[in-house]
VOBA-1610 file (N, C-alpha, C; in pm, whole numbers, padded with zeros to 5 digits, always signed):
BEGIN
Met+00075-00118+00004Met-00031-00010+00006Met+00082+00111-00027Thr+00070+00188-00081Thr+00129+00326-00093Thr+00083+00434+00044Asn+00233+00509+00070Asn+00213+00604+00195Asn+00130+00711+00138Glu+00099+00727+00027Glu+00013+00825-00035Glu-00127+00819+00004Leu-00154+00693+00056Leu-00288+00684+00096Leu-00277+00586+00232Ile-00373+00633+00319Ile-00387+00601+00467Ile-00478+00508+00471Val-00479+00381+00457Val-00613+00300+00513Val-00596+00236+00605Ala-00720+00209+00690Ala-00713+00154+00827Ala-00858+00130+00870Val-00872+00054+00949Val-01026-00018+01016Val-01014+00052+01145Glu-01111+00115+01180Glu-01119+00183+01313Glu-01283+00149+01360Gly-01266+00000+01431Gly-01423-00002+01492Gly-01495-00086+01370Pro-01618-00010+01327Pro-01659-00056+01220Pro-01665+00015+01098Leu-01601+00104+01095Leu-01545+00185+00967Leu-01435+00140+00870Gly-01416+00164+00778Gly-01311+00125+00687Gly-01294+00298+00662Arg-01146+00344+00697Arg-01099+00455+00665Arg-01019+00449+00562Ile-01018+00556+00458Ile-00935+00582+00356Ile-00874+00744+00328Arg-00774+00774+00395Arg-00725+00898+00390Arg-00622+00929+00250Leu-00679+01020+00188Leu-00585+01059+00070Leu-00448+01162+00141Asn-00333+01107+00111Asn-00203+01176+00179Asn-00098+01222+00073Arg-00146+01298+00010Arg-00045+01377-00052Arg-00053+01521-00073Pro-00014+01590+00057Pro-00052+01731+00052Pro-00005+01809-00023Lys+00091+01819-00039Lys+00186+01879-00120Lys+00104+01914-00274Ala+00053+01800-00304Ala+00000+01775-00443Ala-00177+01814-00428Leu-00211+01857-00314Leu-00339+01837-00291Leu-00446+01715-00294His-00344+01637-00286His-00398+01482-00261His-00419+01429-00439Ala-00387+01492-00486Ala-00410+01464-00658Ala-00386+01311-00664Leu-00484+01208-00736Leu-00437+01076-00738Leu-00331+01051-00826Thr-00244+00916-00816Thr-00185+00853-00865Thr-00229+00702-00889Thr-00152+00654-00969Thr-00211+00505-00989Thr-00181+00405-00885Ala-00098+00431-00810Ala-00120+00362-00681Ala-00201+00385-00598Met-00224+00491-00606Met-00354+00528-00494Met-00481+00484-00534Cys-00538+00522-00660Cys-00613+00436-00699Cys-00639+00288-00664Ala-00516+00205-00720Ala-00484+00085-00686Ala-00535+00045-00514Gly-00501+00153-00446Gly-00489+00100-00295Gly-00658+00143-00258Val-00708+00245-00330Val-00829+00251-00286Val-00905+00084-00315Leu-00904+00074-00454Leu-00930-00057-00517Leu-00926-00196-00409Glu-00792-00183-00379Glu-00741-00309-00287Glu-00835-00308-00140Ala-00855-00190-00069Ala-00920-00164+00049Ala-01061-00226+00033Leu-01110-00140-00048Leu-01254-00200-00101Leu-01319-00346-00099Asp-01203-00395-00192Asp-01224-00516-00224Asp-01177-00606-00088Ala-01121-00567-00005Ala-01089-00637+00135Ala-01199-00615+00203Trp-01260-00491+00216Trp-01390-00488+00317Trp-01517-00528+00259Arg-01530-00595+00137Arg-01657-00581+00069Arg-01738-00730+00136Asp-01655-00835+00192Asp-01700-00952+00234Asp-01680-00927+00394Asp-01612-00822+00466Asp-01566-00820+00576Asp-01678-00798+00661Leu-01778-00853+00731Leu-01879-00816+00793Leu-01861-00744+00916Ala-01722-00702+00980Ala-01675-00634+01058Ala-01692-00487+01030Val-01695-00438+00892Val-01671-00320+00829Val-01788-00283+00793Glu-01859-00192+00834Glu-02028-00185+00818Glu-02018-00031+00716Ala-01957+00049+00680Ala-01941+00188+00640Ala-01795+00204+00610Val-01784+00305+00513Val-01641+00322+00447Val-01641+00492+00456Val-01548+00550+00508Val-01534+00713+00492Val-01407+00747+00434Ile-01426+00818+00338Ile-01320+00871+00259Ile-01287+01034+00252Asp-01163+01055+00303Asp-01153+01222+00333Asp-00987+01227+00326His-00938+01349+00333His-00782+01380+00347His-00708+01399+00468Ala-00609+01361+00459Ala-00515+01342+00588Ala-00481+01509+00633Glu-00386+01556+00566Glu-00361+01697+00634Glu-00379+01771+00537Gly-00350+01898+00537Gly-00319+01991+00423Gly-00462+02017+00374Arg-00495+02136+00293Arg-00617+02177+00224Arg-00634+02092+00122Gly-00770+02076+00081Gly-00798+02026-00020Gly-00851+01913-00024Phe-00957+01844-00073Phe-00988+01700-00073Phe-00923+01605-00162Cys-00935+01658-00307Cys-00840+01599-00401Cys-00851+01703-00542Ala-00731+01718-00588Ala-00735+01815-00653Ala-00712+01761-00835Gly-00752+01626-00807Gly-00752+01572-00961Gly-00646+01435-00968Gly-00611+01424-01096Gly-00504+01341-01124Gly-00377+01369-01145Asp-00273+01280-01166Asp-00162+01321-01196Asp-00120+01352-01331Ile-00153+01488-01341Ile-00136+01534-01481Ile-00017+01552-01537Arg+00078+01578-01460Arg+00241+01575-01521Arg+00267+01439-01573Met+00243+01326-01497Met+00268+01194-01538Met+00189+01125-01684Leu+00050+01225-01676Leu-00046+01164-01803Leu+00035+01252-01932Ala+00049+01362-01927Ala+00103+01441-02039Ala+00241+01376-02104Glu+00337+01348-01976Glu+00474+01304-02019Glu+00458+01172-02079Ser+00356+01058-02040Ser+00304+00953-02107Ser+00245+01001-02244Gly+00169+01106-02243Gly+00102+01122-02380Gly+00190+01140-02465Ala+00285+01241-02436Ala+00392+01245-02540Ala+00479+01153-02587Ala+00468+01041-02524Ala+00550+00898-02575Ala+00430+00802-02582Asp+00458+00708-02526Asp+00367+00597-02609Asp+00231+00588-02536Gly+00173+00666-02460Gly+00064+00670-02377Gly+00007+00539-02289Val+00120+00454-02261Val+00073+00323-02188Val+00088+00374-02049Ala+00155+00441-01978Ala+00114+00489-01869Ala+00004+00545-01829Ala-00057+00622-01901Ala-00176+00716-01874Ala-00261+00640-01925Arg-00292+00575-02030Arg-00390+00458-01990Arg-00393+00358-01886Ala-00279+00283-01847Ala-00295+00233-01712Ala-00352+00319-01601Phe-00326+00436-01615Phe-00374+00505-01477Phe-00571+00524-01522Phe-00573+00558-01632Phe-00767+00594-01632Phe-00780+00453-01607His-00710+00326-01644His-00799+00213-01659His-00799+00177-01526Val-00744+00190-01408Val-00740+00156-01265Val-00854+00245-01203Glu-00795+00406-01272Glu-00902+00512-01201Glu-01025+00472-01216Tyr-01057+00440-01364Tyr-01220+00422-01400Tyr-01299+00301-01303Arg-01166+00177-01288Arg-01225+00069-01214Arg-01251+00112-01063Met-01170+00221-01009Met-01214+00230-00892Met-01342+00337-00854Asn-01361+00439-00971Asn-01492+00520-00980Asn-01601+00399-00977His-01611+00285-01072His-01721+00197-01109His-01733+00134-00971Arg-01618+00096-00909Arg-01626+00016-00782Arg-01700+00109-00688Leu-01682+00215-00640Leu-01734+00297-00545Leu-01877+00353-00587Phe-01933+00324-00717Phe-02027+00364-00757Phe-02140+00225-00756Thr-02094+00108-00735Thr-02171-00025-00756Thr-02144-00093-00593Tyr-02059-00023-00494Tyr-02053-00080-00379Tyr-02183-00106-00304Ala-02180-00225-00222Ala-02286-00261-00174Ala-02312-00189-00016Lys-02191-00134+00050Lys-02161-00084+00178Lys-02184+00089+00147Pro-02239+00118+00237Pro-02233+00269+00223Pro-02106+00341+00241Ile-02068+00460+00155Ile-01970+00523+00181Ile-01968+00675+00197Val-01885+00730+00246Val-01919+00882+00286Val-01780+00952+00238Ala-01811+01076+00152Ala-01678+01146+00093Ala-01715+01260+00157Val-01594+01333+00214Val-01592+01446+00315Val-01505+01569+00182Met-01598+01605+00121Met-01551+01712+00011Met-01521+01826+00069Asp-01428+01840+00182Asp-01392+01960+00279Asp-01263+02051+00176Gly-01271+02138+00077Gly-01185+02184-00004Gly-01200+02151-00108Ile-01093+02174-00165Ile-01081+02170-00320Ile-01106+02018-00356Thr-01203+01972-00463Thr-01236+01877-00507Thr-01299+01894-00636Met-01155+01829-00733Met-01172+01901-00869Met-01126+01737-00982Gly-01170+01745-01058Gly-01128+01615-01184Gly-01145+01496-01089Gly-01043+01425-01090Gly-01036+01279-01039Gly-01107+01301-00884Gly-01083+01402-00792Gly-01144+01415-00674Gly-01318+01389-00682Val-01351+01454-00801Val-01502+01467-00831Val-01532+01322-00850Gly-01446+01246-00929Gly-01479+01100-00967Gly-01489+01023-00845Leu-01391+01073-00759Leu-01386+00980-00649Leu-01515+00981-00527Ala-01568+01123-00528Ala-01670+01155-00442Ala-01810+01092-00468Leu-01838+01180-00611Leu-01975+01165-00623Leu-02053+01003-00659Pro-01957+00911-00686Pro-02033+00775-00673Pro-02062+00750-00522Cys-01999+00822-00427Cys-02033+00757-00276Cys-02173+00832-00243Thr-02232+00723-00130Thr-02344+00740-00086Thr-02412+00893-00019Phe-02325+00916+00042Phe-02288+01044+00110Phe-02206+01120+00091Arg-02246+01238+00046Arg-02110+01329-00022Arg-02135+01480+00086Ile-02039+01514+00155Ile-02049+01608+00243Ile-01960+01743+00179Ala-02056+01836+00192Ala-01986+01961+00123Ala-01969+02045+00244Thr-01903+02124+00260Thr-01880+02259+00375Thr-01862+02389+00285Glu-01811+02475+00424Glu-01799+02601+00347Glu-01663+02598+00270Asn-01594+02488+00267Asn-01444+02513+00198Asn-01463+02471+00079Thr-01577+02385+00044Thr-01583+02332-00057Thr-01578+02399-00219Lys-01475+02342-00278Lys-01470+02421-00442Lys-01457+02297-00517Leu-01569+02259-00592Leu-01581+02161-00679Leu-01595+02192-00812Ala-01487+02128-00906Ala-01490+02159-01041Ala-01450+02057-01126Met-01451+02072-01273Met-01447+01999-01384Met-01366+02091-01456Pro-01253+02105-01458Pro-01177+02225-01507Pro-01106+02190-01635Glu-01117+02086-01719Glu-01035+01998-01757Glu-01037+02068-01891Thr-01126+02155-01931Thr-01115+02202-02108Thr-01018+02300-02086Gly-00944+02358-01997Gly-00845+02475-01972Gly-00723+02371-01986Ile-00716+02288-01984Ile-00568+02190-02014Ile-00591+02100-02137Gly-00671+02107-02230Gly-00708+02028-02332Gly-00753+01872-02309Leu-00786+01879-02194Leu-00844+01748-02146Leu-00999+01735-02142Phe-01059+01644-02094Phe-01213+01672-02061Phe-01269+01607-01961Pro-01393+01648-01917Pro-01437+01602-01776Pro-01508+01461-01795Asp-01392+01373-01704Asp-01401+01225-01714Asp-01448+01210-01596Val-01379+01072-01549Val-01458+00959-01444Val-01603+00953-01391Gly-01653+00992-01494Gly-01802+00931-01500Gly-01888+01067-01526Ala-01783+01176-01540Ala-01880+01320-01571Ala-01978+01304-01680Gly-01945+01235-01774Gly-02067+01206-01890Gly-02186+01183-01819Trp-02187+01071-01746Trp-02317+01042-01660Trp-02364+01137-01571Tyr-02285+01202-01462Tyr-02333+01284-01356Tyr-02369+01435-01447Leu-02280+01495-01494Leu-02311+01597-01547Leu-02462+01612-01663Ser-02447+01498-01721Ser-02575+01508-01837Ser-02710+01504-01733Arg-02709+01468-01634Arg-02800+01445-01527Arg-02853+01547-01469Leu-02770+01659-01460Leu-02789+01775-01374Leu-02891+01858-01436Pro-02969+01916-01395Pro-03108+02024-01416Pro-03044+02113-01512Gly-03162+02110-01640Gly-03136+02206-01767Gly-03005+02164-01810Arg-02943+02255-01871Arg-02818+02284-01911Arg-02702+02306-01827Ile-02688+02271-01698Ile-02591+02309-01599Ile-02468+02221-01606Gly-02528+02115-01666Gly-02402+02025-01694Gly-02311+02073-01798Gln-02371+02123-01906Gln-02305+02118-02029Gln-02210+02272-01985Tyr-02271+02393-01898Tyr-02206+02483-01841Tyr-02073+02463-01784Leu-02111+02363-01666Leu-02014+02331-01606Leu-01869+02246-01671Ala-01944+02161-01765Ala-01833+02087-01849Ala-01722+02196-01922Leu-01778+02289-02009Leu-01738+02391-02085Leu-01650+02485-02027Thr-01714+02529-01902Thr-01665+02663-01857Thr-01579+02644-01738Gly-01593+02508-01678Gly-01502+02458-01539Gly-01508+02573-01420Tyr-01661+02630-01460Tyr-01718+02684-01304Tyr-01679+02617-01217Arg-01653+02673-01085Arg-01594+02635-00952Arg-01745+02666-00856Leu-01778+02515-00816Leu-01907+02517-00732Leu-01873+02553-00583Asp-01941+02619-00507Asp-01925+02633-00369Asp-01985+02529-00298Gly-01983+02505-00175Gly-02052+02416-00109Gly-02218+02410-00137Ala-02272+02532-00116Ala-02406+02564-00139Ala-02454+02527-00258Glu-02368+02555-00407Glu-02419+02533-00501Glu-02425+02362-00536Cys-02327+02277-00445Cys-02310+02171-00465Cys-02441+02089-00405His-02467+02165-00318His-02572+02084-00226His-02749+02135-00313Ala-02712+02226-00353Ala-02851+02275-00451Ala-02858+02202-00534Leu-02731+02122-00632Leu-02756+02085-00743Leu-02765+01919-00714Gly-02756+01873-00591Gly-02747+01734-00534Gly-02603+01691-00550Met-02500+01746-00588Met-02374+01676-00591Met-02326+01640-00456Ala-02378+01718-00367Ala-02351+01689-00216Ala-02479+01649-00155Thr-02476+01551-00064Thr-02616+01513+00006Thr-02658+01574+00139His-02538+01663+00181His-02524+01714+00300His-02443+01841+00307Tyr-02492+01932+00388Tyr-02365+02076+00391Tyr-02371+02100+00540Leu-02243+02049+00601Leu-02216+02106+00726Leu-02137+02182+00761Asp-02092+02229+00870Asp-01962+02310+00900Asp-01839+02241+00942Ser-01738+02275+00863Ser-01625+02220+00848Ser-01611+02179+00994Ala-01646+02283+01085Ala-01608+02261+01238Ala-01650+02161+01313Ser-01795+02074+01244Ser-01837+01988+01288Ser-01793+01845+01250Leu-01692+01864+01137Leu-01674+01684+01065Leu-01643+01607+01159Asp-01544+01636+01228Asp-01479+01508+01367Asp-01615+01475+01428Glu-01716+01575+01485Glu-01805+01503+01534Glu-01883+01402+01422Ala-01900+01441+01343Ala-01970+01351+01246Ala-01884+01244+01196Lys-01745+01232+01215Lys-01685+01109+01183Lys-01688+01005+01298Arg-01711+01109+01412Arg-01732+00998+01547Arg-01849+00964+01573Arg-01957+01003+01541Arg-02112+00970+01523Arg-02133+00895+01443Ile-02057+00883+01324Ile-02072+00781+01202Ile-02014+00676+01297Ala-01904+00678+01322Ala-01833+00536+01379Ala-01905+00464+01518Ala-01989+00563+01565Ala-02083+00500+01666Ala-02205+00449+01651Ala-02238+00465+01519Ala-02394+00419+01489Ala-02344+00426+01308Pro-02309+00290+01219Pro-02255+00319+01116Pro-02386+00305+01001Gln-02477+00236+01076Gln-02622+00220+01012Gln-02700+00334+01017Glu-02672+00423+01089Glu-02766+00581+01079Glu-02705+00673+01045Ile-02620+00675+00926Ile-02542+00777+00843Ile-02621+00913+00841Gly-02721+00850+00736Gly-02817+00964+00710Gly-02876+01043+00804Ala-02910+00996+00905Ala-02999+01067+01012Ala-02876+01116+01091Thr-02754+01051+01094Thr-02660+01158+01165Thr-02598+01283+01122Leu-02586+01268+00945Leu-02579+01381+00894Leu-02715+01492+00902Asp-02802+01447+00875Asp-02921+01523+00884Asp-02911+01587+01033Ala-02868+01545+01147Ala-02871+01614+01233Ala-02786+01735+01247Leu-02656+01702+01162Leu-02541+01778+01183Leu-02593+01894+01078Ala-02641+01880+01003Ala-02647+01980+00865Ala-02681+02088+00909Val-02658+02202+00841Val-02691+02348+00851Val-02712+02394+00726Pro-02766+02534+00718Pro-02846+02578+00611Pro-02709+02624+00525Ala-02735+02565+00399Ala-02623+02572+00276Ala-02593+02773+00243Gly-02719+02797+00232Gly-02684+02956+00217Gly-02742+02971+00065Glu-02715+03059-00027Glu-02758+03113-00158Glu-02654+03015-00276Ala-02740+02927-00338Ala-02669+02850-00466Ala-02669+02969-00573Lys-02555+03069-00592Lys-02547+03178-00688Lys-02575+03142-00831Leu-02502+03003-00846Leu-02533+02969-00988Leu-02666+02978-01055Leu-02754+02945-00943Leu-02884+02915-00991Leu-03000+03042-01028Gly-02911+03155-00998Gly-02973+03278-01028Gly-02965+03295-01195Asn-02860+03228-01249Asn-02845+03206-01389Asn-02900+03137-01437Arg-02975+03035-01389Arg-03022+02894-01409Arg-03071+02928-01574Ala-03193+03055-01578Ala-03244+03067-01705Ala-03168+03076-01820Ala-03106+03163-01805Ala-02978+03203-01874Ala-02874+03111-01929Ile-02858+03026-01845Ile-02770+02867-01894Ile-02831+02783-01966Asp-02974+02771-01916Asp-03023+02708-02029Asp-03086+02748-02143Arg-03078+02874-02175Arg-03112+02939-02309Arg-02953+02956-02363Leu-02863+02951-02355Leu-02741+02981-02408Leu-02675+02876-02430Phe-02694+02758-02347Phe-02621+02670-02396Phe-02726+02574-02421Ala-02798+02588-02496Ala-02945+02480-02543Ala-02894+02402-02628Ser-02780+02468-02704Ser-02750+02359-02840Ser-02617+02236-02795Asp-02601+02137-02889Asp-02500+02062-02838Asp-02405+02093-02933Ala-02407+02191-03018Ala-02311+02255-03122Ala-02248+02375-03056Leu-02096+02318-03023Leu-02042+02471-02976Leu-02043+02604-03031Glu-02039+02587-03190Glu-02063+02715-03282Glu-02215+02788-03244Asp-02292+02702-03183Asp-02428+02761-03178Asp-02396+02836-03023Ile-02346+02775-02939Ile-02321+02849-02788Ile-02264+02954-02834Tyr-02129+02936-02888Tyr-02063+03104-02893Tyr-02149+03200-02949Ala-02248+03151-03067Ala-02338+03261-03151Ala-02427+03317-03041Ala-02457+03217-02951Ala-02576+03290-02861Ala-02531+03350-02766Leu-02405+03324-02684Leu-02330+03411-02624Leu-02296+03561-02676Ala-02234+03554-02790Ala-02233+03687-02867Ala-02337+03757-02899Ala-02470+03729-02916Ala-02579+03778-02938Ala-02652+03825-02834Asp-02625+03766-02693Asp-02689+03829-02595Asp-02672+03949-02536Gly-02597+04002-02519Gly-02600+04127-02482Gly-02574+04146-02328Ser-02583+04049-02252Ser-02579+04056-02089Ser-02418+04037-02061Asp-02385+04081-01910Asp-02255+04087-01887Asp-02245+03944-01827Phe-02336+03848-01795Phe-02301+03686-01774Phe-02270+03646-01895Ala-02338+03660-02038Ala-02285+03615-02143Ala-02144+03661-02211Ala-02147+03765-02186Ala-01996+03796-02238Ala-01866+03754-02150Ala-01894+03746-02039Ala-01765+03729-01942Ala-01764+03557-01959Thr-01898+03472-01990Thr-01867+03347-02011Thr-01822+03289-02167Leu-01860+03402-02258Leu-01786+03374-02378Leu-01640+03379-02359Ala-01608+03491-02273Ala-01468+03514-02237Ala-01366+03402-02204Thr-01445+03326-02113Thr-01425+03209-02049Thr-01376+03124-02148Leu-01497+03075-02221Leu-01512+02967-02345Leu-01356+03012-02436Arg-01321+03146-02458Arg-01238+03157-02560Arg-01090+03106-02511Thr-01091+03092-02343Thr-00953+03032-02327Thr-00905+02877-02317Lys-01026+02795-02375Lys-01071+02685-02346Lys-01034+02614-02449Ser-00999+02460-02459Ser-00949+02418-02599Ser-01114+02383-02676Pro-01123+02468-02806Pro-01214+02451-02884Pro-01233+02256-02888Gln-01122+02167-02920Gln-01163+02066-02936Gln-01215+01973-02848Thr-01139+01994-02707Thr-01219+01935-02599Thr-01363+01983-02547Met-01375+02098-02577Met-01497+02150-02547Met-01617+02082-02633Lys-01569+02047-02775Lys-01646+01966-02845Lys-01668+01823-02823Val-01583+01760-02768Val-01527+01652-02662Val-01642+01596-02602Ser-01657+01720-02498Ser-01701+01720-02364Ser-01905+01736-02423Leu-01926+01820-02487Leu-02076+01836-02564Leu-02100+01668-02593Arg-02026+01644-02664Arg-02061+01478-02722Arg-02054+01399-02605Leu-01987+01387-02523Leu-01973+01305-02399Leu-02120+01322-02321Leu-02165+01446-02279Leu-02262+01468-02209Leu-02365+01414-02290Lys-02400+01449-02428Lys-02487+01382-02517Lys-02491+01248-02522Asp-02392+01175-02519Asp-02404+01047-02489Asp-02461+00994-02385Gly-02363+01049-02260Gly-02405+01035-02150Gly-02516+00980-02125Ala-02624+01084-02153Ala-02763+01115-02086Ala-02836+00963-02149Gly-02795+00893-02260Gly-02851+00767-02270Gly-02791+00640-02245Met-02668+00670-02179Met-02575+00523-02115Met-02675+00450-02059Ala-02675+00322-02051Ala-02765+00240-01993Ala-02706+00208-01850Ser-02578+00202-01858Ser-02529+00167-01695Ser-02388+00247-01680Phe-02364+00279-01552Phe-02196+00344-01537Phe-02125+00293-01595Ala-02123+00128-01612Ala-02009+00057-01676Ala-02001+00082-01819Asp-02102+00126-01875Asp-02086+00166-02030Asp-02016+00309-02034Glu-02064+00400-01948Glu-02025+00521-01935Glu-01900+00518-01922Met-01789+00456-01849Met-01706+00417-01791Met-01585+00370-01915Ala-01664+00277-01969Ala-01591+00231-02132Ala-01593+00344-02206His-01704+00402-02265His-01693+00500-02331His-01589+00595-02325Glu-01573+00624-02174Glu-01479+00750-02134Glu-01339+00706-02145Tyr-01289+00585-02144Tyr-01175+00536-02135Tyr-01160+00528-02281Ala-01205+00492-02386Ala-01185+00490-02528Ala-01153+00639-02551Val-01236+00758-02513Val-01226+00871-02543Val-01075+00922-02496Gly-01065+00898-02331Gly-00969+00959-02258Gly-00826+00867-02325Ser-00827+00789-02385Ser-00688+00699-02409Ser-00626+00782-02568Arg-00747+00832-02629Arg-00678+00902-02745Arg-00679+01046-02696Val-00743+01107-02606Val-00728+01267-02587Val-00598+01297-02524Val-00564+01213-02442Val-00448+01224-02364Val-00293+01246-02459Gln-00317+01174-02574Gln-00191+01155-02681Gln-00208+01309-02800Arg-00319+01368-02795Arg-00318+01481-02892Arg-00283+01615-02843His-00212+01668-02928His-00188+01799-02934His-00220+01915-02826Asp-00358+01913-02775Asp-00412+02046-02715Asp-00377+01987-02546Phe-00405+01843-02548Phe-00362+01826-02387Phe-00222+01837-02381Leu-00127+01797-02461Leu+00022+01850-02429Leu+00007+01976-02406Glu+00005+02037-02507Glu-00021+02201-02507Glu-00062+02258-02366Gly-00196+02211-02331Gly-00262+02277-02237Gly-00191+02269-02113Val-00114+02143-02084Val-00012+02121-01957Val+00087+02179-01968Arg+00156+02200-02090Arg+00275+02284-02087Arg+00224+02439-02031Ala+00131+02470-02092Ala+00100+02633-02056Ala+00061+02626-01935Val-00041+02548-01837Val-00082+02593-01750Val+00017+02529-01628Ile+00034+02422-01656Ile+00127+02340-01524Ile+00279+02353-01515Val+00356+02353-01675Val+00470+02351-01664Val+00553+02487-01683Asp+00533+02508-01790Asp+00560+02701-01824Asp+00510+02775-01754Lys+00360+02756-01693Lys+00275+02858-01640Lys+00261+03013-01701Asp+00262+02996-01848Asp+00250+03109-01906Asp+00097+03135-01914Asn+00013+03026-01921Asn-00134+03039-01922Asn-00159+03096-02066Ala-00109+03058-02158Ala-00105+03097-02262Ala-00116+02980-02399Pro-00203+02885-02369Pro-00204+02765-02428Pro-00253+02818-02604Arg-00157+02751-02693Arg-00211+02772-02833Arg-00258+02653-02896Trp-00422+02639-02900Trp-00461+02545-02918Trp-00490+02514-03104Asp-00479+02384-03114Asp-00516+02365-03259Asp-00601+02244-03290Pro-00714+02303-03320Pro-00769+02424-03375Pro-00786+02529-03276Ala-00757+02658-03335Ala-00818+02750-03240Ala-00932+02804-03252Glu-01025+02764-03331Glu-01146+02804-03351Glu-01240+02673-03343Pro-01359+02674-03280Pro-01458+02583-03291Pro-01484+02529-03444Glu-01512+02622-03537Glu-01494+02588-03655Glu-01401+02480-03726Gly-01275+02511-03641Gly-01161+02405-03729Gly-01165+02269-03656Val-01268+02254-03573Val-01255+02086-03517Val-01383+02002-03593Thr-01335+01928-03670Thr-01448+01877-03759Thr-01498+01755-03667Asp-01637+01703-03761Asp-01720+01631-03686Asp-01602+01474-03713His-01542+01488-03822His-01461+01371-03851His-01383+01327-03752Val-01275+01459-03684Val-01180+01443-03594Val-01266+01395-03445Ile-01394+01463-03401Ile-01471+01411-03285Ile-01531+01261-03302Asp-01549+01194-03422Asp-01591+01068-03462Asp-01459+00964-03442Gln-01339+01010-03445Gln-01233+00958-03462Gln-01206+00902-03299Ile-01223+01028-03213Ile-01162+01044-03075Ile-01274+00941-03009Phe-01411+00904-03064Phe-01498+00839-02988Phe-01538+00712-03047Ala-01434+00650-03122Ala-01464+00527-03194Ala-01424+00432-03095Pro-01536+00323-03119Pro-01475+00218-03018Pro-01368+00142-03016Leu-01291+00117-02915Leu-01180+00033-02894Leu-01194-00132-02935Ser-01088-00184-02941Ser-01108-00323-02993Ser-01147-00366-02851Ala-01160-00516-02873Ala-01207-00596-02748Ala-01104-00614-02672Gly-00973-00623-02694Gly-00873-00680-02642Gly-00783-00523-02557Glu-00871-00394-02619Glu-00804-00264-02564Glu-00897-00205-02464Ala-01031-00244-02483Ala-01137-00175-02419Ala-01117-00211-02251Trp-01194-00120-02205Trp-01193-00095-02055Trp-01318-00226-02011Thr-01273-00262-01888Thr-01386-00352-01857Thr-01383-00327-01716Pro-01496-00362-01620Pro-01492-00290-01482Pro-01415-00425-01386Ser-01402-00513-01398Ser-01324-00596-01351Ser-01212-00695-01427
//
């Protein structure tokens, strides 16, 4: 077991603590494998009645995945990147289908892979510190780890808005959208964990008792505008709607989109369209794995990581630079099914 993950059984609870504080607990391949190993060990252990996932020290629940590794692998043969996605997606699926209740404590930054770790869990706690986002289009990637399933099931076109803009939801917004099941003050988290350990079959009632009003969900004030402006699954239509609208919100949103990868914004729109009709979460993960295995080796991801993470000039040169340059043919190639020998499977 990697020391980047602290796994223990404490009374009737299985405890998983992410432990990469300097990287805001971003997931490595070994960490994902460790979570899988723990869940499999506890599946048939009658002494473990529930699981709690949180972070050990430092701020942030989980900032995502090991982006530098993915980019280095993508620039070469892509083998390590595909191996990461493969085990990460198995972890996501195992969490989604686990028979025992799992509590995710989203106290702090919860982004990318952190969202994939939290959203499959039975109970998802947001706090005043929560900042949840899928910011992948800003680095030439796309919202994965099941985002095609989750975001496509949000009200109206909010999922499309989140996928394209990378907007950071606060705890109140997470709770209003159902991405968090409960909103607690961070000061009460230790008490929540103590009570959960004392009564693991009454987690819902425990969290209900400790919950506090979440406050205003500011994003929902723009719900009508989002539904109207993001109504189309064509990125060109969204650009046109934003440009024609005339509101400050539309102008700011269009300016945000112009900083993102047109290619992976189109990938994201297609992913959510497909995800809305997926028959199972396993089908969704297999679909995302095929897409991810290709996107990670394309120019925009390597360029996005260079601009945002390596050189930090925040001036990525997307290719194509405009939505019109991203053809349907390219998107179809990215979404083509993998062969049976290469495809992702849940186990």
